[in-house]
N, C-alpha and C positions, 0 to 999 in steps of 0.2 A: 318103086320106094325102098323096097327090100336091097335092091344093088346099091342104092346109094348109102344105105344105113351099111351094107359091107363094106363099101369102100373107106366109109369114115371108120368102121371099127379095124381095119386093115390099115388104115394109116397111122391111127393110134398105135397100134402093135406095131407098126415098122419104124414110128417114133421114139418109142419107150425103147425100142432095140436097139436103135441107133444111138440114142442118149446112154444106153447102158454100155454100149461097146465104147463109145466117147469115154465116159468115165471111169471103164477098165483100162484102157489105152493110156489115158492120163495120169491116173492116179500112181503109179510107180514114178512116173518123171517129177511129178509135184514132191513126192516124198524124198526123191533124191536131191530135188533143189532144195527144200526145207534144210536136208541133211548137211549138203553143201553150203549152206548159209551159215548154221549153226557153226559147222567145222572152221569156215573162214572167220568168224566172230571171235571164237573161243581160243583158236589156235595161238595167238600171239600172247596171250594172257597165259596158256598153258606152256608155252615154251620159256616165257620169264620165270614161271613157278618152278620150271625142270633147272633152270640154270641155278636159280638162289638156293635149291635143295642141294644140288651140286657142289656148291659155294659151301653151304652149311655142312655138307658131309665131309669136305677137305679141312674145314675150320676143325670141326670134330674129331678127324684123325688125327690131325696134329696135336692137339689137345689129350687127346687118349696117349699118344707116342709121348708125350711129355708125362703124364701123369704116369703110365708105366717106368718110364727110365727114371724117376724120381721114388716111386716104389722099389725098384731095383736098388739104387741106390742106399735107402734107408736098410733095405734087407742085408746090403754087403756091410753097412756100417755094425750091424748087430752082430756079425761073425767076426769083425774087427776087435771086440771088446779084448779076446785073449791077447792081441798085438800091444793094446793098450795099455792092459795090465802088466804086460811083460817090460814095455818102455819105463812104464812107471818103477819096476822094482830095478831094472838099471839105472836110472837115473838117482835113484836112493842110494844104490851103491856107489855110484860116481861122486854124489855129495859126501857119503862116508869116507871115500878115498881121498876127497880133497880136502876135508876134515884132519884125517889122519896126516896127510901132504903139509899141511899148514902147521900142524903141530910139530912135525919132524923138522919143518924149515924155523920155526921159531925158538927151538932148543939149540939149533946150529949157531 
C-alpha cells in the first residue's frame, strides 16, 4: 500500500512539474501573441494619427512663416516713417513751387 501511495504522490508531483513547465514554456509566447495582436489592431490608427500630426505641423509651419513675414513687414514699415515724412516735405515743396509757378504764369 505504501508503494501505491508513493506512486500516486510521485505522479502528482510529476504532473504538477509538467504543468508548471508547460505554463513557463508557453507564457512568453502567449504574451508575445497578445502584444502582436494589440500592435496589429492599433498600428493603422497610430499611423493615421502620425500622418494627421505631420499635416498639422506643415500647416502650422506655413502659418508661422506667414505671421513672421507679416511681422517683419510691419516692423519695416515703422522704420519707413522717416521716408514718409521726407516725401511729405518734398510734396509740400512741390505744391508751393507749383503755386509760385502758377502766379508767375498768371502775371505774364
